[in-house]
C-alpha positions in Angstrom: 144.0 -162.2 -61.7 141.5 -164.2 -59.7 141.6 -167.3 -62.1 145.4 -167.3 -61.8 145.1 -167.1 -58.0 142.6 -169.9 -57.9 144.7 -172.1 -60.2 147.9 -171.4 -58.1 146.0 -172.3 -54.9 144.7 -175.5 -56.4 148.2 -176.5 -57.5 150.1 -175.6 -54.3 147.8 -176.0 -51.3 147.5 -179.4 -49.6 144.1 -180.9 -50.6 143.1 -181.6 -47.0 143.9 -178.0 -46.0 141.9 -176.7 -49.0 138.9 -179.0 -48.2 138.8 -178.0 -44.6 138.9 -174.3 -45.6 136.1 -174.7 -48.1 133.9 -176.8 -45.7 134.6 -175.3 -42.2 135.1 -171.7 -43.3 133.1 -171.5 -46.6 130.1 -173.7 -46.3 129.7 -173.6 -42.5 130.6 -169.9 -42.5 127.6 -169.2 -44.7 125.4 -171.2 -42.4 126.8 -169.3 -39.4 125.9 -165.9 -41.1 122.3 -167.2 -41.8 121.9 -168.3 -38.1 123.2 -164.9 -37.1 120.5 -163.2 -39.3 117.8 -165.3 -37.7 119.0 -164.5 -34.2 119.0 -160.8 -35.1 115.4 -161.1 -36.3 114.5 -162.5 -32.9 116.3 -159.6 -31.1 119.2 -161.9 -30.1 122.8 -160.9 -30.7 125.7 -163.4 -31.0 128.3 -162.7 -33.8 128.7 -165.2 -36.6 132.5 -165.2 -36.2 134.7 -164.7 -33.1 138.2 -163.3 -32.8 140.0 -164.4 -29.7 143.1 -162.7 -28.2 144.7 -165.8 -26.7 148.0 -164.4 -25.4 149.4 -161.0 -24.2 153.0 -161.4 -25.2 155.1 -161.1 -28.3 158.6 -161.7 -29.6 158.6 -158.2 -31.3 158.4 -154.6 -30.1 156.3 -153.0 -32.8 155.6 -149.3 -32.8 152.2 -148.4 -31.6 151.3 -151.9 -30.4 149.3 -152.3 -27.2 150.7 -155.7 -26.2 152.7 -155.9 -23.0 155.7 -157.8 -24.5 157.1 -158.8 -21.1 153.8 -160.3 -19.9 153.2 -164.0 -20.4 149.5 -164.1 -19.9 147.9 -166.8 -22.0 144.3 -167.9 -21.8 144.0 -171.4 -20.4 143.2 -174.1 -22.9 140.2 -175.3 -20.9 138.7 -171.7 -21.1 139.4 -171.5 -24.8 137.8 -174.9 -25.3 134.7 -173.8 -23.4 134.5 -170.5 -25.4 134.7 -172.3 -28.7 132.2 -175.0 -27.6 129.7 -172.2 -26.6 130.2 -170.4 -29.9 129.7 -173.8 -31.7 126.3 -174.1 -30.0 125.4 -170.8 -31.8 126.6 -172.2 -35.1 130.0 -170.7 -35.3 132.9 -172.6 -36.9 135.3 -169.8 -37.8 137.6 -168.1 -35.3 140.4 -165.5 -35.6 143.2 -166.1 -33.2 145.1 -163.0 -32.1 147.7 -162.0 -29.5 150.4 -160.7 -29.0 151.8 -163.5 -31.0 149.5 -166.5 -31.0 152.3 -169.0 -31.8 153.8 -168.2 -28.4 150.8 -169.7 -26.7 152.1 -173.1 -25.4 148.9 -174.9 -26.3 148.0 -173.4 -29.6 148.4 -176.5 -31.7 146.5 -178.5 -29.0 143.6 -176.1 -29.4 143.5 -176.5 -33.1 143.7 -180.3 -32.8 140.8 -180.3 -30.3 138.5 -178.6 -32.8 138.9 -180.2 -36.2 135.4 -179.2 -37.2 136.4 -175.5 -36.9 138.6 -173.2 -39.0 141.1 -170.8 -37.5 142.8 -167.8 -39.0 145.9 -167.1 -37.0 147.2 -163.5 -37.1 150.9 -163.8 -36.7 154.3 -162.1 -37.5 155.3 -165.5 -38.8 158.6 -165.7 -37.1 157.8 -168.6 -34.7 156.6 -170.8 -37.6 159.3 -173.4 -38.0 159.2 -176.3 -40.5 157.9 -178.6 -37.7 155.1 -176.2 -36.8 154.1 -175.8 -40.5 154.1 -179.6 -40.9 151.8 -179.9 -37.9 149.5 -177.2 -39.3 149.3 -179.1 -42.5 148.5 -182.3 -40.7 145.7 -180.6 -38.8 144.5 -178.8 -41.9 142.2 -176.4 -40.1 144.2 -173.2 -39.8 145.5 -170.4 -42.1 148.4 -168.3 -40.8 147.8 -164.6 -41.8 151.4 -163.3 -41.7 151.9 -159.6 -41.1 154.7 -158.0 -43.1 155.5 -154.3 -42.4 157.7 -153.0 -45.3 161.0 -154.3 -46.4 164.2 -154.7 -44.3 164.8 -151.2 -43.1 161.2 -150.4 -42.4 160.6 -153.7 -40.7 163.5 -153.2 -38.4 162.4 -149.8 -37.5 158.7 -150.5 -37.1 159.1 -153.9 -35.4 161.9 -152.9 -33.0 164.3 -155.7 -33.8 166.9 -156.5 -36.4 166.4 -159.0 -39.2 162.6 -159.0 -38.7 161.9 -159.0 -42.4 164.1 -162.1 -43.2 162.7 -164.1 -40.2 159.2 -163.3 -41.2 159.8 -164.4 -44.8 161.4 -167.6 -43.5 158.2 -168.4 -41.5 156.1 -167.6 -44.6 158.3 -169.9 -46.7 157.8 -172.7 -44.2 154.1 -172.3 -44.7 154.3 -172.3 -48.5 156.7 -175.3 -48.5 154.2 -177.2 -46.2 151.4 -176.6 -48.7 149.4 -174.4 -46.3 146.8 -171.9 -47.3 148.5 -168.8 -46.1 147.9 -165.1 -46.3 149.9 -161.9 -45.9 148.7 -158.7 -44.3 150.3 -155.4 -44.3 149.4 -151.9 -43.3 150.2 -148.7 -45.2 151.5 -145.8 -43.3 153.8 -142.8 -43.6 
């Protein structure tokens, strides 16, 4: 199973995206963990990876979600840049971007472009990812969308609070695959 996944990844993912993942997440991620261990030995704590919730709004109404879907509070790009720069001084190069829906942040792609030496995993429902956005992510090469899929059509509609959620999410996923992005899918199991 793993050799088949590796081979499929090598065949389908854009080489620039794959290289940035291996270097910025893999190699630099290992160094970040080592720096974290040395800090811990000195009694200092700063995590090796950061997850940043960059916006408090979403295009969906998922059951059990804490996000205020009507709020449009997004963290300012300058503050995000300072936060990432500070983390970089501690050796971090990997950041998880959360929301709400991170692709609703008006400066998300600018943030990714400003930090080509970092790698970002974007936790998303995938629906805002158009062909144009997927192409820009490919050009940047330093982000992996992690697309949340909650069941098939009926379950997605019920759990996500809107019709046609499943089809729109799969469309965003397909845009990522067509663009040659390294992309992941996340789902939760529930009753």
